[in-house]
N, C-alpha and C positions, 0 to 999 in steps of 0.2 A: 447471396454471394456466389459467384461463379466457381466452377471447379478449378480453374487456373488460379483464382485468388486463394482458394483453400489450399492448393498445393504449394503456393508461394509462402503462405503463412506457416504451413507445417514442415516446410523443408528444413532440414538440419544444416546448420552452418558447416561449411567445409573446414577441413583440418588446417589448411595453410593460413586462411585469414585469422582463425582462432589462435594459432601458434604465433603468428606475427603480432597480434594484439597482446598476447601474454608476454611476448618478448619486450615490447615497448613498455608495458606496465612494469615489468620486473626491473628494467633498466632505470626507469624513473624512480622507482622505490629505492634501488641501490644508490642512485645519485643523491637522494635526500638523506641517506644514512651516512653521516660523516665518518663513523668508525670504519666503514668499508673503505673509504678513501685513504684513511690513515694507514690501515694495514696492507692494502693492496698496492698502493702507489707510494705514499710518503715513507713508510717503513723500509721497503726495499731500496728506494732511492736514497734515503739517509744512510742505510748500510753501505750502499755502493760508494757514496761520496766519502764516508768515514774510512772505509777500507782503502780507498784511493789515497787519503791522507796518510794512513798508517803504512801501507805497502809501497807507496810511490808509484810512479808510472815509467820506470826506466825501460829502455830498449833491451830486450833479451836476445834479439837476433838482428844484427845490423843489415844483413842482406834483404830480409823481408820487411823490416821495420816493426816487427811484432813487439808489443809492449806488455808489461806485467798485467795491466787491467784487461787484456784479452782473455785471461783465464779467470778473472773475478766477475766480469759482467754476467756470464751464464748463471752464477749463483744468485745474483740479484733477480734475474728472470725466474729462477726456480722459486724464490721466496714469493714473488708476485703471483705465480701460478698457484702455489700452495694456499695463500691467504685469499685469493680470489675465488677459489673453488671450495675449499674445505669449510672454513668457518662461515662463509657467506651462505652456502646451501644449508648447513646445519641450523643456523640461527633463523633464516627466513622460513624454512619448512617447520621449525618448531613453533614459530609465531603463528603460521597458518593453521597448524594442528590445534594449538591452544585456543585460538579464536574460533574454532569450528569451521574454518573455511573449507578444509578438505571434506568434511561431512556434508556441507551445504552444496558442494559441487555436484552431488548426485541428483539434485533437483534442478540443474541447469543444463543447457546444451553443451557446456564445456566439459569434455572428458578429463578425468584426473591425469591421464597420461599426457594430454596436451598442456595442462597446467604445469606439470613437472618439466616437460620439454622446454616450455618457455623459460622457466627458472634456470635450467641447466644451460640453455643457449645464452642467457644473460650473463652467467658466470664465464662462459667461453669468451664473450665479448669483453668483459672486464679484464680477464686474463690476457687477452690479446692487446688490449689498451695498455696494461701494465708492461707487457713485453715490449711494446713499441716505445714507451717512455724510456725504459732502460736502454734500449738500443740507440735511441736518439741521443741520450746523455752520454752513453759509452762512445759512440762515434764522434760526437761533437767535442767532448772534453778529454777523452782518453785514447782517441785514435784507434778505436776497436775496428777490426776488419771483418767484413761479412764474408764467410766462406761459402760461396754460391753453390759449390758442388754438393754441399751437405744440407741445403735448404729444404729439399723434400723430406729428408729424414728428420730434420728439426721440427717441421710442421707436424709430422705424424707424432713425434715424441710429445710435443706440446698438447695435441689433442688427446692423446692417450693419458697424459698426466692429468689434464683437467678432468677427464672422465673418471679416472681413478679416485681423485680427491673429492669430486662431486658425489660419487657413490658412497665414499666413506662419510661425507657430510650427511647424506640421506640416512645412513645407518645411525649416526649420532642423534639426528633429529628424531628418529623412530624410537630409540630406546631411552631418550632423556625424559625425565618426569616434568620438566619445566623449561621455559626459555632460558632462564638463568643457568640451569645445568648444561643445556646445549651450548650456550655461549662460553661458559668456563671450560667445558670439556674440549670443544673444538679449537678455541684460541689457545688454551693451555697446551693441548697436544701439539699444536703447530709450533709453539715456542720451544717445547722440549724436543721435538723432532729436529729443530734447527740446531740445538746444542749437540744432541746425540749424533747427528749426521755430520758434524764438524763444520757447519756453515758459520757458526758464531765463535769459533776458536781458531786461532792461527796455528799452523803447523800440522803435522801428521798425527792421526789417531793411532793409538796402540792397536796391535793386530786383533785383540779380542773385541775392542770397541768397534773397529772397522767391520768385523764379521757381523756383529749385531746390527750396525747401521745399514749394511748392505742387504740385510733381509727385510728392512723396512722400506717404504716406498719413496721417501724423500731423497736419500743418497743415490739410488739408481737413476732417478730423474736428473739430479745434479750432475752425476758422472756422464750421462749420455749427452746432455747439453754442453758440458765442458769439452768433451771430445769433438763434438760437432763444431765448436767455435775454435778449435785448435788447428791452425793451418798445417802443422807438421803431422797431424794424424792422417794416415793413409785411408783411402777408400771413400765411400759415399756417406759415411757417418752413421750407418745403421748399427744400433746397439740392441741386438735382439735379446740378450740376457736382461737388460734393464727393462725393456718393454714387457718381457714375460713377468717380471716381478710386479710391475704396475698393473698389468691385466689381472694377475692373481689377486692382488689387494682390491682392485675394483670389483671383481666377482664376489669376494668375501663381503664387501660393503653392500653390494646389491642384494645378496642373499639375506643378510641380516636385516636390511631395511624391509624387504618383502615379507619376511616372517613376522617382524615386529608390527608392521602396519596391518597385516592380516589378523593378528591377535587383538587389534583395537579397531574393529570395523566401523564403529560409529564416529571415531575421530573426536569424541567429546573431551573437553578439558578434564584432566585427571584431578583427583582430590588435592594433590600437592600443589597444582597450579592455582586452584581456588583458594587454598590457604595462603599461598604466596601473594595472590592478588589482594586478599583481605588484609594481610599484614602491611603491604605497601600502601593500601588505602587509608591506613591509620598512621600518618606521618608523625604524630606527637602524642605522647602519653603524659597526662597531668595528674599528679597525685593530690586530689582534693577531697578524698572520701572522709578524712577526719575533720572535725570542726576546727576553726581557726585557720589563719593564713599560713601555709607551709613556709618554712625558712628557705632562703636562697640555696643553702648548702643541700638541703633535702631534695629540692627540685632538681638541682644539678646532678646529684647522685642518681636520682630516678631516670633522668635523661641519659646518663652514662650507661646505666644498665639496659635501657631500651635500645640505645645506639649499638651496644655490643651484641644484643640479640639479633637486631636487623642485619648487622655485618656478618654474623655467623650464618644467617639464612641466605646470604648472597654468595653463591659459589665463585663468581668471578672475582669479587674482592678478596676472598680467602685465598684463591689460587694465586693471584698476582702478588699479593702482599706477603704470603706465608709459604705456600707450597712451592711456587716457582723459585724463590731464592734458595730454599733448602735443596731442591732438586739440582739446581745449577752448581751449588757448592759441592754436593756429593759427586756429581759427574766430573766437574773440572778437577777436583782433588784426587779422583781415581785415575785420571789420565795424566796428571802432572804430579809425579812423586814429590813428597815433601823434601826428600833428600837433595833434589836438584837445586832448591833455593829455600832455606828454612823460612824466609819471610813471605813466600807466596801464599801459603794457607791462610795466614792472618789477613793479608790484603784482600784475598778473595772473600773471606767471611765478612770482613768489614764492608766491602763493596756490596755484597748481596743483602746485608742488613740495611744498608743505606737505601738500596732499591726498594725493599719492603716498606721502609718508613716513608719513602717518597710517594709510593702508590697510595698508602694509607692516608697521608697528609695532603698531597697535592692533587690527587685524583678523586679518591672516595669522599673526602670531606666536602669539597666544593660541588661535586655532583649531587650529594644529598641536600646541600643548601639550595642549589638551583631547583631540585625537584620539589622541595618544600615551598619554595617561592612560586613555582608554577601552579601548585595545587592550592594556593592561598593559605597555607598553614601559617606563614609568618604574619599575614594580616590578621588572622583569627586569634593569634596569640595575644593580641592587645586586649582582648576581652576575657582573658584568663589570668589566673595568678602566676602563670609561668612567664618570666621575662625572656625575651628573645636571646639575651646574652647567656642565660642558663641553658637554653636549648642548644646554642652553638658551642658552648663550653662542653656540654655532654658529648657532642659530636667530635670535637677536638680530642676529648679524653679517650674516646674509643680508638682514635688513630694512635694515641700514645700507647694504649694497651696492646694494640695490634703490633706496633713496632717492637715493644718489649717481648711479646710472644715470639716474634720472628727472631729476635736476637738470641733469646734463650735456646730456641731450637737449632739455629745455625751454629752458634758457638758451642752449645752443648754437644751436639752430634759431631761437630768438627773436632772438639777436644777429645771425645771418647774414641773416635775411630779414624779420623782423617788427618791427624798430625797438626791440628791447630793448637798452639800453646797459649793458654790463658793464665795470666798472673792474677791471683785473687786480689792482690793489693790494688790492681787497676780497675776492678769492677765498679766501685762507686763513681769514679771519674767517668768511666765509659757510659754508665747509666745516665749520669748528668748530661753528657754530650748528646746522647741519643734523644733524651727528652727535649733538650733545647733545640736540636736539629729538626725533630719531628714537629715541634711547635712552630718553628720558623716556616717549614714547608706547608703546614696547615694554614698559617696566616697568609702566605702567598697564594695558596689555593682558594681561600675565601675571597681574596682580592680578585682572583680570576673569575670566581663564581659571581661576584658582584657586577662584573662587566659583561660576561657572556650570557646571552638570553635564555638558553635552554640547557637542561641537564645532559642531553645527548651531545650537544656541542661542547659542553664542558669536558665530558669524557674524551672526545676526539681531540680537542685542543690540548688538554692536559697530557694525554699520551704522546701527542705530536711534539710537545715541548720536552717531555721527560726522556723520550728515547734518544734523540741526538745529544741532549745534554749529558746523559749517562756515559756516552762514549767519550765526550770531551772531558768528563770528570773522572775517568779511570774507574768507574763503577763496575763496568763489565770487564772480564779478564781477557782483553784483546792483545796484550803484549805492550811493547814500548809505544808511548804516545809522543808525537812530535812536540817540541817545546812550545810552539805557538798555540797548539790545541790545549795544552796544559795551562797556558796563560789565560786563554778564554775561559776554561773551566774554573780557574781560580777566582773568577768574579762572581760565581754562583754558589749556593749553599751545599750542593751535593758533594762536591770535592772536599769541602771543609768538614762535613759530617763524616765522610769516610776516613779522612786523615785523622780527625779527632779520635775516632774509635780505635784506629790502628795505633796511634800514639799512646792512648790510655792503657791499651792491653799489650804493649810492646814487651817481648821477652827480655830485652836488655834493661828493662826498668820502666815502670809506669810513669807517665808524664802528661801534663796538660798543655796543649799548644794554644796559648792564649790568643794568637792571631786567628786561629780557626774559631775559637769561641766568640771573638769580637765580630767576625764576619757573620756568624749565625745570629748573634744578637741584633746586628744591623738589619739583616733580612727580616727578622721577627718584627722589629719596630716598623720597618718600611711596609711590610705586609699588612699589619694591623692598621696603620695609618691609611693605606690605600683602600682597604676594605671599608673602613669607617667613612672615608670621603665619598666613595661611590655609593654607599648605602643611603 
C-alpha cells in the first residue's frame, strides 16, 4: 500500500461533513417521531386556532389595520420553540445515553461535540419550521403583519431561545435516570411553564405570579416576541432583559449537563433503565402457580394489580393523568379568587379531573394495547389460561383507578385549600359518572388502538385528538367559549363527563344530568362495538 493510500485511510473526517450527516440523521429521526410533530406543530397550531375562536380577530387600530391575533401569534411561536427544543433534546439524548450511543462514540471518528451539534441544529430547524407554520397561518387566516424593522432582533431572540431550552433539555437528559423520566420531566415542565407564564390562561396574571413567571425562561421569550410583533412598539425590538434571562438559564442548563455527564463517563445504562426495560419486556403476568384453572375474576384482578404497577412505573402517565391536573387546579385557583365567581373552582376541578380520566382512558389504555400487540403478547395469550378480555379489563380497571385517584387529589386539595365546595351527598353520583365516563373513554381508546398500527402513533394521535377536543369541551379554563364550539364539544364525551361531575357536586344541590349519562353510555357502546369489529 502506498503512503498516499495509507494517509487517505487514516485521515480523520472533517467536522463539517460529519455535522451535516448528523443533522440529516437527527432530522429523519425526529420526523419519524410522531409525538414531536404533535407537540412542536400541532399543539401550537391548535392553540393558535382555538384562541382565534375565543378572542376573535377584531381590528384594534383602524389606521394600521392591526388585529387582535397580531398579539396572539407570537405566543404560538413561543410554544413551538419551547417544545421543539426542550423535550426534543431531553428525550433524544436520554435515549442515546440509555442505549449506550454516547459511550460508543468514543470508538468512532465522530466526536461527541459533533453529535450534539447535529442534534441541536436539528432542533433549531424544527423550531424554525414551527415558527414558519405559525407565521403562514397567522398571515393567511388572521392578517398578521410582519414588522420588518424588528426582524433581526426576532431572529436573535429565536436563536437564543432555542439555545436556552436546548441546554435545559441537555440538563434534564443528563440527570434523568431513564427515558421515561426525561420524557415526563421535559414535557411536564413545558406544560406547567405554559400555565405559570400565562400562555394557557386568558387575562392578566397577578403581580406575584407575574414576578415568578418573569424569572423563568418562557415568559421573557414570549414578552420579547410579542413586543417585536407589535407595530406600535418603538425601536428595533431588542429586548435585552429577556435575552439576559434566557442566556442565564441556558448557562445553568449547560453547567448542570456538563457536570452530570462528567460524573457518568461510561454512558452506560443505569440500573433503573435496566429494571424499566425488564418490566416493559414482561407485558403480561399470568397467575398459574396454583393447581387448577384460575377463575376469570382472579385473573382479572391479577391483571389489574399488574397494570397499576406498570402505570406507577411510567412517569409520563402519572404526570399527565395525575400531577398535571392537580398542578393546573392549584395554579388557576390561586390566580382566580373563588370570591369572583363561586362556580369557577368547581368547574376547574371538574375539568381537570376529566382531563386526567381522558389521558388514562383514551391515551394510556390504547397505547398499552398497541404495545402488547406489537410484542405478540395478545397472540401468545391464546396459549395461556388468561383470556384476552381479562387482560384488557385489567388495563381498563387501571384507568378507572387512576381517574379516581386524580379526582380524590383534585377535589380533596381543592376543598381543603382552594375554595372548591363539595357536597357529600353528591359524591356517589359523581363517582358513578366518573367511572362511566372513564370507561367510555377507554372503550374509544381501544377502538383507536385497534385501528392505529403502532403504540407511538397511538400516543401521538390520541394526544392530537384530546388537546383540541379539550378546548372545545371547556375542560381547560380558557374563559367563555363561543356557542358553536360548545355545540361541537357537546357531541363528544369530554364535555358530558365534566358537566356530569359539576352537576353531581353542585353546591346548590346534587343532581344527575341524564342527558350527560346517556351520551356517555352511547360512546361506551359505540367504542366497544368499534373495538370488537376492528379486532
